[in-house]
C-alpha positions in Angstrom: 6.9 -4.5 -8.4 9.7 -5.1 -5.9 8.8 -6.6 -2.5 11.3 -6.4 0.3 10.8 -8.5 3.4 12.6 -8.5 6.6 13.0 -11.3 9.1 13.8 -8.8 11.8 10.6 -6.7 11.4 7.9 -6.7 14.0 5.4 -7.3 11.3 4.7 -10.8 10.1 5.8 -11.7 6.6 2.3 -11.8 5.1 1.6 -8.3 6.5 4.9 -6.9 5.1 4.0 -8.3 1.6 0.4 -7.2 1.8 1.3 -3.6 2.9 3.8 -3.3 0.0 1.2 -4.5 -2.6 -1.3 -2.0 -1.2 1.2 0.8 -1.4 2.1 -0.2 -5.0 -1.6 0.0 -5.9 -2.2 3.3 -4.1 0.9 4.8 -5.7 -0.3 3.5 -9.0 2.8 1.4 -9.6 0.2 -1.4 -10.0 -2.8 -0.2 -12.0 -6.3 -1.6 -12.3 -6.3 -4.8 -14.4 -2.6 -5.4 -13.9 -1.9 -9.1 -13.2 -0.1 -10.3 -10.1 2.2 -13.4 -10.1 0.7 -16.8 -9.4 0.8 -17.8 -5.8 3.5 -20.4 -6.5 5.8 -18.2 -8.5 5.4 -15.3 -6.1 6.2 -17.6 -3.2 9.3 -18.9 -5.0 10.5 -15.4 -5.9 10.2 -14.2 -2.3 11.4 -17.5 -0.8 8.3 -17.8 1.4 5.6 -20.4 1.8 2.8 -20.6 -0.7 0.5 -20.4 2.4 1.9 -17.0 3.1 1.1 -15.7 -0.4 -2.3 -17.4 -0.3 -3.1 -15.5 2.9 -1.9 -12.2 1.3 -4.1 -12.7 -1.8 -7.1 -13.7 0.3 -6.8 -10.6 2.5 -6.3 -8.3 -0.5 -9.3 -9.8 -2.3 -11.5 -9.6 0.8 -10.5 -5.9 1.1 -11.3 -5.3 -2.6 -7.8 -4.5 -3.8 -7.5 -7.5 -6.1 -9.7 -10.1 -7.8 -8.7 -13.8 -8.1 -10.1 -15.7 -11.1 -9.5 -19.4 -10.9 -7.6 -20.7 -13.9 -7.1 -17.1 -15.2 -5.0 -15.2 -12.7 -5.0 -12.5 -10.0 -5.6 -8.9 -11.0 -5.7 -5.5 -9.4 -9.3 -4.8 -8.9 -11.2 -2.3 -11.1 -14.4 -2.6 -9.1 -13.6 -0.8 -5.9 -12.4 2.7 -7.0 -13.9 4.4 -3.9 -11.9 2.0 -1.6 -8.7 3.0 -3.4 -9.5 6.7 -3.2 -10.3 6.4 0.6 -7.0 4.4 1.1 -5.1 7.2 -0.7 -6.7 9.8 1.5 -5.8 7.7 4.6 -2.2 7.5 3.5 -2.0 11.3 3.1 -3.7 11.7 6.5 -1.2 9.5 8.2 1.7 11.5 6.7 0.0 14.7 7.7 -0.4 13.5 11.2 3.4 12.7 11.4 4.1 16.2 10.0 1.8 17.9 12.5 3.4 16.0 15.4 6.9 17.0 14.2 5.8 20.7 13.8 4.3 20.7 17.3 7.4 19.3 18.8 9.4 22.1 17.0 6.9 24.8 18.2 5.9 25.6 14.6 2.4 27.2 14.6 -0.5 26.0 12.5 -0.2 29.2 10.5 3.4 28.7 9.7 2.7 25.1 8.8 -0.1 26.1 6.5 2.1 28.7 4.9 4.9 26.1 4.3 2.3 23.6 2.9 0.9 26.3 0.5 4.4 27.1 -0.8 5.4 23.4 -1.2 2.0 22.5 -2.8 2.4 25.3 -5.4 6.0 24.4 -6.3 4.9 21.2 -8.1 
C-alpha cells in the first residue's frame, strides 16, 4: 500500500491518509485480515507524527474498517462486510454523479448516457 501525502492539500494529513487506506480497502488492495503497520513504523515511513497515525487508526476502527488488537497488531476488519459494501456503492455513486454532471454540461441526454454505459459495461 502506497500512501501519498501533500502539504499543499486542503485536507489535513490524517484525512489524506485515512481516505487512502479506505480506498485501498474498498478497491481490495487491502483485504480482510491484512495487517497494517504499527503506528510507530507507519509514522516513520510517512514522516508524520505518531499522533496523526493514532488518529487515523482510531477513526478507521470507529468506522469499522479496521480492528486494533493490543500487542498483536492492526488488521483490516472482517466483521463489517455491509459497511464495506455500502462504501463501495457510495464510491460508485460519487463517480456516477460526476459523470452525470459532465454529461449534462455537454447536453448529453439520459438515454445517450445509458446507451454509453450499457456499451462500456458489456465490454468488460
